C-alpha positions in Angstrom: -55.9 -40.7 0.9 -58.6 -38.3 2.1 -59.9 -37.1 5.5 -63.5 -35.8 5.6 -64.3 -33.6 8.6 -67.8 -34.5 9.7 -67.9 -33.9 13.4 -69.8 -30.6 13.3 -73.0 -30.1 15.2 -76.3 -28.9 13.7 -76.5 -25.8 15.8 -77.6 -23.4 13.1 -79.7 -26.1 11.5 -81.8 -26.1 14.7 -81.8 -29.9 14.4 -81.2 -33.1 16.3 -80.0 -34.8 13.1 -76.3 -34.6 12.2 -75.8 -31.8 9.7 -74.0 -33.9 7.1 -77.0 -36.3 7.1 -79.6 -33.8 6.1 -80.9 -34.7 2.6 -80.6 -32.9 -0.6 -83.0 -34.4 -3.2 -83.4 -37.4 -1.0 -79.6 -38.0 -0.5 -77.4 -37.1 2.5 -75.1 -34.1 2.1 -72.0 -36.1 2.8 -72.7 -38.6 0.1 -72.3 -36.0 -2.6 -68.7 -35.5 -1.4 -68.0 -39.2 -1.0 -69.2 -39.7 -4.6 -66.8 -37.1 -5.8 -63.9 -38.8 -4.0 -64.9 -42.1 -5.5 -64.9 -40.5 -9.0 -61.3 -39.5 -8.3 -60.4 -43.1 -7.7 -60.3 -43.1 -3.9 -61.5 -46.4 -2.5 -63.6 -46.3 0.7 -60.8 -47.8 2.8 -58.6 -44.8 1.9 -61.2 -42.3 3.2 -61.2 -41.4 6.9 -64.4 -39.7 8.2 -63.8 -37.7 11.4 -66.9 -37.9 13.6 -67.8 -36.5 17.1 -70.8 -36.9 19.3 -72.7 -37.9 16.1 -70.5 -41.0 15.5 -73.3 -43.5 15.9 -75.6 -41.7 13.6 -73.0 -41.1 10.9 -71.4 -44.5 11.0 -74.9 -46.1 11.0 -75.8 -44.1 7.8 -72.5 -44.7 5.9 -71.8 -48.2 7.1 -68.5 -50.0 7.5 -66.9 -49.3 4.2 -65.1 -46.2 5.5 -62.7 -45.8 8.3 -63.7 -43.5 11.2 -61.7 -41.3 13.6 -63.3 -39.8 16.8 -62.9 -36.2 17.8 -63.6 -36.2 21.5 -64.1 -32.5 21.8 -65.1 -29.8 19.2 -61.9 -27.8 19.4 -61.6 -26.8 15.8 -60.6 -28.1 12.4 -56.9 -28.6 13.1 -57.9 -30.6 16.2 -60.3 -32.6 14.1 -57.6 -33.5 11.6 -55.3 -34.5 14.5 -57.9 -36.9 15.6 -57.2 -38.9 12.5 -53.5 -39.2 13.2 -53.5 -42.9 14.1 -55.1 -43.7 10.7 -53.0 -41.3 8.7 -49.6 -42.0 10.3 -47.1 -43.4 7.8 -48.9 -42.1 4.7 -46.3 -40.7 2.4 -48.3 -39.1 -0.4 -50.9 -36.5 -0.9 -53.6 -36.0 1.7 -56.9 -34.5 0.8 -58.8 -32.8 3.6 -62.4 -31.7 3.1 -65.5 -30.8 5.1 -68.4 -33.2 5.0 -71.1 -30.5 4.9 -70.2 -29.3 1.4 -72.1 -31.0 -1.4 -70.7 -28.7 -4.1 -67.2 -30.2 -4.1 -67.1 -31.9 -7.5 -64.8 -34.6 -8.9 -63.7 -32.1 -11.6 -62.5 -29.5 -9.1 -60.7 -32.2 -7.1 -58.9 -33.4 -10.2 -57.8 -29.9 -11.0 -56.4 -29.6 -7.5 -54.6 -32.9 -7.6 -53.1 -32.0 -11.0 -51.9 -28.6 -9.8 -50.3 -30.0 -6.6 -48.5 -32.7 -8.7 -47.2 -30.1 -11.1 -46.1 -27.5 -8.5 -45.1 -30.0 -5.8 -46.4 -27.4 -3.3 -46.6 -28.6 0.3 -50.2 -27.4 0.3 -52.6 -26.7 -2.6 -56.1 -25.5 -1.7 -59.2 -24.4 -3.6 -60.4 -20.8 -3.2 -63.4 -18.9 -4.5 -63.6 -15.4 -5.7 -66.9 -13.6 -5.2 -68.0 -10.7 -7.3 -70.8 -9.6 -5.1 -71.4 -10.1 -1.4 -68.5 -11.8 0.2 -69.5 -14.7 2.5 -68.1 -14.7 6.0 -65.3 -17.1 5.3 -61.5 -17.0 5.7 -59.7 -14.6 3.4 -56.8 -15.8 1.2 -53.8 -13.4 1.6 -51.3 -13.7 -1.3 -47.8 -12.5 -1.5 -46.2 -10.6 -4.4 -45.2 -13.9 -5.9 -48.9 -15.0 -6.0 -48.4 -17.7 -3.5 -50.6 -17.9 -0.4 -49.0 -16.3 2.7 -51.8 -17.0 5.1 -55.5 -17.4 5.6 -57.3 -15.2 8.1 -60.8 -16.0 9.4 -63.3 -13.2 9.0 -63.9 -12.6 12.7 -60.1 -12.2 13.1 -59.5 -10.1 10.0 -58.9 -6.4 9.8 -61.4 -4.2 8.0 -59.0 -4.0 5.1 -58.6 -7.8 5.0 -62.3 -8.2 4.9 -62.4 -6.4 1.6 -60.5 -9.3 0.0 -62.8 -11.2 -2.4 -60.9 -14.5 -2.5 -62.1 -16.8 0.3 -61.0 -20.2 1.5 -63.2 -23.1 0.3 -61.9 -25.6 3.0 -60.6 -28.0 0.4 -56.9 -28.9 0.9 -54.3 -31.2 -0.6 -51.3 -31.5 1.6 -48.0 -33.3 1.2 -48.7 -35.4 4.3 -45.1 -35.9 5.6 -44.5 -32.1 5.4 -47.8 -30.8 6.7 -49.0 -33.3 9.3 -46.2 -32.8 11.9 -47.1 -29.0 12.0 -50.6 -29.6 13.3 -49.4 -29.9 16.9 -47.8 -26.4 16.6 -51.1 -24.7 15.8 -52.4 -22.5 18.6 -55.8 -21.2 19.5 -55.1 -17.5 19.9 -58.1 -16.3 18.0 -61.6 -15.0 18.6 -63.2 -18.5 18.8 -60.3 -20.0 20.9 -60.2 -22.9 18.4 -57.4 -24.6 16.6 -57.8 -23.5 13.0 -56.5 -25.8 10.2 -56.0 -22.6 8.1 -53.1 -21.6 10.4 -51.0 -24.4 8.9 -50.6 -22.2 5.8 -48.5 -19.6 7.7 -46.5 -22.3 9.4 -45.7 -23.9 6.1 -44.6 -20.5 4.6 -42.3 -19.9 7.6 -40.6 -23.2 6.8 -40.0 -22.0 3.3 -42.7 -24.3 1.8 -45.0 -23.1 -1.0 -48.7 -22.9 -0.7 -50.9 -22.5 -3.8 -54.6 -21.5 -4.1 -56.6 -22.6 -7.2 -59.7 -20.5 -7.8 -62.8 -22.6 -8.4 -64.7 -22.2 -11.6 -67.9 -22.0 -9.6 -67.7 -19.9 -6.4 -70.5 -22.0 -4.8 -67.8 -24.7 -4.2 -66.9 -22.7 -1.1 -70.5 -22.7 0.3 -71.2 -25.4 2.8 -74.5 -26.2 4.4 -74.8 -24.3 7.7 -78.6 -23.6 8.0 -81.9 -24.4 6.4 -81.6 -21.6 3.9 -78.3 -23.1 2.6 -80.0 -26.5 2.4 -82.9 -25.0 0.4 -80.4 -23.2 -2.0 -78.6 -26.5 -2.6 -81.8 -28.4 -3.2 -82.8 -25.8 -5.8 -79.4 -25.8 -7.5 -79.1 -29.5 -7.8 -82.7 -29.9 -8.9 -82.3 -27.3 -11.6 -79.2 -29.1 -12.8 -81.1 -32.4 -12.9 -84.0 -30.9 -14.8 -81.7 -29.4 -17.3 -80.1 -32.8 -17.9 -83.5 -34.4 -18.4 -84.6 -31.9 -20.9 -81.4 -31.5 -22.9 -79.9 -35.0 -22.7 -82.7 -37.5 -21.9 -85.6 -36.2 -24.0 -88.0 -35.4 -21.2 -90.4 -32.5 -21.3 -90.7 -30.5 -18.1 -93.5 -28.0 -18.0 -93.1 -25.1 -15.6 -89.8 -26.6 -14.2 -89.8 -24.1 -11.3 -92.6 -26.2 -9.8 -91.1 -29.7 -10.5 -88.7 -31.6 -8.3 -86.8 -34.8 -9.3 -84.9 -36.4 -6.5 -81.7 -38.5 -6.6 -82.1 -42.1 -8.1 -85.1 -41.4 -10.4 -85.2 -42.7 -13.9 -87.4 -41.2 -16.6 -87.8 -42.5 -20.1 -87.7 -40.6 -23.3 -90.8 -38.5 -24.5 -92.3 -38.5 -21.0 -93.9 -35.2 -19.9 -93.7 -33.9 -16.4 -96.6 -31.5 -15.7 -96.5 -28.7 -13.2 -96.4 -29.3 -9.5 -94.9 -32.8 -9.9 -92.5 -34.3 -7.2 -90.7 -37.6 -8.1 -89.0 -39.0 -5.0 -86.0 -41.3 -4.8 -86.5 -44.8 -6.3 -89.2 -43.8 -8.8 -88.9 -45.4 -12.3 -90.9 -43.8 -15.2 -91.1 -45.5 -18.6 -91.0 -43.8 -22.0 -93.9 -41.8 -23.3 -95.6 -41.3 -20.0 -97.4 -38.3 -18.6 -97.0 -37.4 -14.9 -99.0 -34.8 -13.1 -100.2 -32.2 -12.5 -100.0 -32.2 -8.7 -98.3 -35.6 -8.6 -96.1 -37.1 -5.8 -94.5 -40.5 -6.7 -92.2 -42.4 -4.5 -90.7 -45.8 -5.2 -93.2 -46.3 -8.0 -92.7 -47.9 -11.4 -94.7 -46.4 -14.2 -94.8 -48.5 -17.4 -94.3 -47.1 -20.9 -97.1 -45.0 -22.1 -98.9 -44.7 -18.8 -100.3 -41.6 -17.2 -100.4 -40.7 -13.5 -102.5 -37.7 -12.8 -103.4 -36.2 -9.5 -105.5 -33.1 -9.4 -106.5 -30.8 -6.5 -110.0 -30.9 -5.1 -110.9 -27.9 -7.2 -109.5 -29.6 -10.3 
């Protein structure tokens, strides 16, 4: 079972649209995460999406396949998870808890987390990220001498020494539900933001003698959610670069000056097609084999037969 926390506002996005519904390559941020959960075998009816004031917008976008819990007030991540209590009560197995504004959470990382928690039988296993350069302003993972996690401290509550720790929390958890869920009501809000942090459950579990493990992600970006428009643009560039690489190495497509080419989600391109500079293929486009697209082309929901050319030049061209 999984709970996706998606009640956050778009304050730093400077947007009226819910943050989790902003598109990356023509697809909402939250759908990348939901795809990863589906790839791990979770059926939609076993996924609870926690929404807030954005409930109509999110539910309208995702539809009725998922179950929804309503967080009445934005009082923090622990409070958000508690809002799902009526839908989680009685669950006796593992409970994945994730944030809906993180498109980088891959099925592979989730499987690694699930396997680790099964092997160790830890009350909580979480994914962390270790940064070699600048450390993002996220909660620091504090480990004991045995290597287990002792607690997580949010950056604004951390001491100068703790802020030097390079391992940060990625906000991806797998709890043993019967052990962890009852502790949520014991989490306080004695912190700089006066919020109920889900991260505080780690210290509570340790005081009970339970083990908490952190599994460092292969790619530190797994800890980077989308908070503002710069984060959104970085994600767009990263996913686009990944898709162009796949097209060139696996699907036999030539991409000239790939730094100027964008291929959105749900685009099909046949073998031996050439994408010329400054080409943008929006979602729903289908390109046959042996085609030439561009330069200066924008195609959306267009089907291009085999061997055809679509060329758009500037007025100076």
